[in-house]
C-alpha positions as CSV (number, residue, x, y, z in Angstrom):
1,M,56.9,69.5,35.7
2,I,60.2,71.3,36.1
3,R,63.1,69.0,35.4
4,S,66.7,69.7,34.2
5,R,69.9,67.8,33.5
6,I,70.8,67.9,37.1
7,C,67.8,65.7,37.9
8,D,69.0,63.0,35.6
9,M,72.6,63.4,36.8
10,L,71.7,62.9,40.4
11,G,68.6,60.8,40.2
12,I,66.3,63.4,41.9
13,Q,62.7,64.3,41.0
14,Y,63.0,68.1,41.4
15,P,65.9,70.5,40.8
16,V,65.8,71.6,44.4
17,F,68.8,71.4,46.8
18,Q,68.6,71.9,50.5
19,G,71.5,74.0,51.8
20,G,74.1,72.1,53.8
21,M,73.9,74.4,56.7
22,A,76.5,73.9,59.4
23,W,75.1,72.5,62.7
24,V,71.7,72.5,61.1
25,A,71.6,70.1,58.2
26,D,71.2,66.6,59.7
27,A,69.8,63.3,58.7
28,S,66.3,64.2,59.7
29,L,66.1,67.3,57.4
30,A,68.1,65.8,54.6
31,A,66.0,62.7,54.4
32,A,62.8,64.7,54.5
33,V,63.9,66.8,51.5
34,S,65.1,63.8,49.6
35,N,61.9,61.9,50.2
36,A,60.1,65.0,48.9
37,G,61.9,64.7,45.6
38,G,64.7,67.2,46.2
39,L,68.3,66.7,47.2
40,G,68.9,66.7,51.0
41,L,72.3,67.5,52.3
42,I,74.0,66.6,55.6
43,S,76.5,69.1,57.0
44,S,80.0,67.9,57.8
45,I,80.2,70.5,60.6
46,N,78.4,68.4,63.2
47,A,80.5,67.5,66.3
48,G,83.2,65.5,64.5
49,T,83.7,62.8,61.9
50,D,82.0,60.0,63.8
51,A,79.0,62.2,64.4
52,V,78.7,62.9,60.6
53,R,79.2,59.2,59.9
54,A,76.3,58.5,62.2
55,E,74.1,61.0,60.5
56,I,74.9,59.5,57.1
57,R,73.9,56.0,58.3
58,K,70.7,57.4,59.9
59,C,69.8,59.1,56.6
60,K,70.1,55.8,54.8
61,E,67.6,54.4,57.2
62,L,65.2,57.3,56.6
63,T,65.3,57.4,52.8
64,D,66.2,55.3,49.8
65,K,66.5,58.5,47.7
66,P,69.7,60.3,46.8
67,F,71.3,62.6,49.4
68,G,74.6,64.2,49.8
69,V,77.1,65.6,52.3
70,N,78.4,69.2,52.4
71,I,82.1,69.4,53.3
72,M,83.7,72.6,54.6
73,L,87.2,72.2,53.3
74,Q,88.8,74.5,55.8
75,A,87.6,72.4,58.7
76,P,90.3,70.6,60.7
77,N,88.8,67.2,59.9
78,A,88.1,67.9,56.2
79,G,90.5,65.2,55.1
80,E,88.9,62.6,57.4
81,I,85.4,63.5,56.2
82,A,86.6,63.3,52.6
83,Q,87.8,59.7,53.1
84,M,84.8,58.8,55.3
85,V,82.2,59.7,52.6
86,V,83.9,57.2,50.3
87,E,83.8,54.5,53.0
88,E,80.1,55.2,53.6
89,G,79.2,55.1,49.9
90,V,78.0,58.7,49.7
91,K,77.4,59.5,46.0
92,I,77.0,63.3,46.1
93,V,79.3,65.8,47.8
94,T,79.0,69.6,47.8
95,T,82.0,71.6,49.1
96,G,82.7,75.1,50.4
97,A,85.5,77.2,51.8
98,G,88.3,76.0,49.5
99,S,89.2,73.8,46.5
100,P,88.3,70.1,46.5
101,A,91.0,69.4,43.9
102,Q,93.1,67.2,46.2
103,Y,90.2,64.9,46.8
104,M,88.9,64.7,43.3
105,P,90.8,61.5,42.2
106,M,89.6,59.6,45.2
107,W,86.0,60.8,44.9
108,K,85.9,60.2,41.1
109,E,87.2,56.7,41.6
110,A,84.3,56.1,44.1
111,G,81.8,57.5,41.6
112,I,81.0,60.6,43.7
113,K,79.4,63.6,42.0
114,V,81.3,66.7,43.2
115,I,79.5,70.0,43.3
116,P,81.5,72.9,44.8
117,V,79.9,76.2,46.1
118,I,81.5,79.2,44.3
119,A,81.1,82.9,44.5
120,S,82.7,84.1,41.3
121,V,83.2,83.1,37.6
122,A,86.9,82.6,38.1
123,L,86.3,80.0,40.8
124,A,83.6,78.3,38.8
125,L,86.0,77.9,35.9
126,K,88.7,76.6,38.2
127,M,86.3,74.0,39.7
128,Q,85.2,72.9,36.2
129,A,88.8,72.4,35.2
130,A,89.4,70.4,38.4
131,G,86.6,68.0,37.4
132,A,83.5,69.3,39.2
133,D,80.2,67.8,37.9
134,A,78.3,71.1,38.7
135,V,78.7,74.2,40.7
136,V,76.5,76.1,43.2
137,A,76.6,79.8,42.3
138,E,75.8,81.4,45.7
139,G,75.0,85.1,45.9
140,A,75.7,87.4,48.9
141,E,71.9,87.4,49.8
142,S,72.5,84.0,51.4
143,G,72.9,83.2,55.1
144,G,76.2,82.2,56.5
145,H,79.5,82.9,54.8
146,V,79.0,85.1,51.8
147,G,81.0,86.5,48.8
148,E,80.8,89.9,47.2
149,L,78.6,89.2,44.1
150,H,74.8,89.0,44.4
151,T,72.7,86.2,42.9
152,M,71.2,88.2,40.0
153,P,74.5,89.1,38.3
154,L,76.4,86.1,39.5
155,V,74.3,83.3,38.2
156,P,74.0,84.3,34.5
157,Q,77.7,85.1,34.3
158,V,78.6,81.7,35.7
159,V,76.1,80.0,33.4
160,D,77.7,81.7,30.4
161,A,81.2,80.7,31.5
162,V,80.9,77.0,32.2
163,D,79.5,73.9,30.5
164,I,78.5,72.0,33.6
165,P,75.2,72.5,35.4
166,V,74.8,75.6,37.6
167,I,72.7,75.6,40.8
168,A,71.6,79.1,41.9
169,A,71.6,80.0,45.6
170,G,71.2,83.1,47.7
171,G,67.9,84.8,48.4
172,I,65.6,82.1,46.9
173,C,62.7,81.4,49.2
174,D,59.6,80.7,47.0
175,G,58.4,79.9,43.5
176,R,59.1,83.4,42.3
177,G,62.7,83.3,43.3
178,A,63.0,79.8,41.8
179,A,61.5,80.9,38.5
180,A,63.9,83.9,38.4
181,A,66.8,81.5,38.9
182,F,65.7,79.2,36.1
183,M,65.2,82.2,33.8
184,L,68.8,83.2,34.5
185,G,69.9,79.8,33.2
186,A,70.3,77.9,36.4
187,D,69.7,74.1,36.2
188,A,68.5,74.0,39.9
189,I,68.2,76.0,43.0
190,Q,69.6,75.7,46.5
191,V,67.6,76.9,49.4
192,G,68.7,77.2,53.0
193,T,66.9,79.8,55.0
194,R,63.4,78.6,54.3
195,F,64.3,75.0,55.3
196,L,65.1,76.4,58.8
197,S,61.3,76.5,59.2
198,A,60.8,72.9,58.1
199,A,59.1,70.7,60.7
200,E,62.0,68.2,60.4
201,C,64.6,70.9,61.0
202,N,66.0,70.3,64.5
203,V,67.3,73.8,65.3
204,H,66.2,75.2,68.7
205,P,62.7,76.6,68.7
206,E,64.1,80.1,69.5
207,Y,66.0,80.0,66.1
208,K,62.8,79.2,64.3
209,E,60.9,81.9,66.1
210,K,63.5,84.5,65.1
211,I,63.2,83.4,61.5
212,L,59.4,83.7,61.6
213,K,59.7,87.2,63.1
214,A,62.3,88.5,60.6
215,T,61.6,91.3,58.2
216,D,63.3,92.5,55.0
217,I,65.9,94.4,57.0
218,S,66.6,91.8,59.7
219,T,70.0,90.6,58.6
220,I,73.5,92.0,58.9
221,V,76.9,91.1,57.4
222,T,79.7,90.9,59.9
223,G,83.3,89.7,59.6
224,K,84.3,91.7,56.5
225,T,87.3,93.2,58.2
226,L,88.4,89.7,59.3
227,G,88.2,88.3,55.7
228,H,85.2,86.1,56.7
229,P,82.0,87.9,56.0
230,V,78.9,86.2,57.4
231,R,75.2,87.1,57.1
232,S,73.1,86.5,60.1
233,L,70.0,88.0,61.9
234,K,70.4,91.2,63.7
235,T,70.7,90.3,67.4
236,P,72.5,91.8,70.4
237,F,75.3,89.3,69.6
238,S,75.7,90.3,65.9
239,K,75.5,94.0,66.7
240,T,78.2,93.6,69.4
241,F,80.3,91.7,66.9
242,A,80.0,94.5,64.4
243,R,81.0,97.1,66.9
244,M,84.0,95.1,68.1
245,E,85.3,94.6,64.6
246,S,85.0,98.3,63.8
247,D,86.8,99.3,67.0
248,A,90.5,99.7,66.4
249,S,91.3,99.1,70.0
250,V,89.9,95.5,69.8
251,S,92.2,93.0,68.2
252,S,91.0,90.5,65.6
253,E,91.9,87.7,68.0
254,E,89.4,89.1,70.5
255,V,86.7,89.4,67.9
256,M,87.3,85.9,66.7
257,A,87.2,84.6,70.3
258,F,83.9,86.4,70.9
259,G,82.4,84.7,67.9
260,S,83.8,81.2,68.5
261,G,81.1,78.6,68.8
262,S,78.3,81.1,68.3
263,L,76.5,79.3,65.6
264,R,76.4,76.0,67.5
265,R,75.0,77.9,70.6
266,A,72.2,79.4,68.4
267,V,71.3,76.1,66.8
268,Q,71.4,73.8,69.8
269,E,70.7,76.1,72.7
270,G,68.8,79.1,71.3
271,D,71.4,81.2,73.1
272,P,70.9,85.0,72.9
273,N,74.7,85.1,72.4
274,G,74.5,82.8,69.4
275,S,74.9,83.6,65.7
276,Y,71.5,83.1,64.0
277,M,72.7,82.7,60.4
278,A,70.0,83.5,57.8
279,G,69.6,85.0,54.3
280,E,67.9,88.2,53.3
281,C,64.8,86.3,52.4
282,A,64.1,85.4,56.0
283,G,61.3,88.0,56.0
284,M,59.5,85.8,53.5
285,V,59.3,82.7,55.8
286,R,55.8,82.7,57.2
287,R,55.3,79.4,59.0
288,I,56.7,76.1,60.1
289,E,55.7,73.3,57.7
290,P,56.9,69.9,56.5
291,A,59.9,69.9,54.1
292,K,57.7,68.1,51.5
293,D,55.4,71.2,51.5
294,I,58.3,73.5,51.0
295,V,59.8,71.5,48.1
296,E,56.4,71.3,46.4
297,D,55.6,75.0,46.9
298,L,59.0,75.9,45.4
299,V,58.4,73.8,42.3
300,S,54.7,74.5,41.8
301,G,55.2,78.1,42.5
302,A,57.9,78.3,39.9
303,E,55.8,76.5,37.3
304,K,52.9,78.9,38.0
305,V,55.1,82.0,37.6
306,L,56.8,80.7,34.4
307,K,53.5,79.9,32.8
308,A,52.0,83.3,33.7
309,V,55.1,85.0,32.2
310,S,54.8,83.0,29.0
311,L,51.1,83.8,28.6
312,R,51.7,87.5,29.4
313,F,54.2,88.0,26.7
314,E,52.7,85.9,23.9
């Protein structure tokens, strides 16, 4: 069985994190992943602080296993969420879009394990110095907001630079990707795109259908000129967004206004004018299946690949 120090640190069976996808990662999905032995995460971008609190309480009813909350630190209510997770007894927090340093003393006093998402060695070192318990090294293959470095070169450099556990993310969709991440030195993997196809994932059916129909060239990165690159599926919306941001006659304010609320519309309404965020591995997602099957396939698949490699090179 594949285990690592992150399993002991967090009290989970398998070193598999479910991505804290905004508007997607709710109690239903998080609990299903946690019940399967991985670490389920609830997104803090979910219609306000009270709504996130409700999802946390619902998750506690659905599982007695560890789960966490992903907090986007640039969100207007990030401070409220930071305090609320303490009030609700959440024990694991992952963070993105900023530094959690200002919340560290409060979270540490509450016994919360803090795991920031990073996209560079410099940021990983900064987070370690700030007291992070682990980091998620996320490559540009991932869906949603992305950095410049890709998973293959990013993960081993972060592993070499820090002493805390490293969770690899970006482009990992099956046992082969998981095995590669472990070979790079990662202590765990984080998977987002494949969990969009989980039976317990409550995205609109149109979203799931688009993921199942995706190919290897179905994603596009937009927003680079605005300083906020995002990877999503190629749709009329994302192609229009790309044209607008490359058109000098269109202001950045107009582009931002065009994209405002687009992820929520995709997730909740299946709107053609929504942003269907997904990673480059979307073309590998074949079917809708229970989260338990996904977690077990990731783990057993990695074990199979690692054993085969070991036998091949003996």
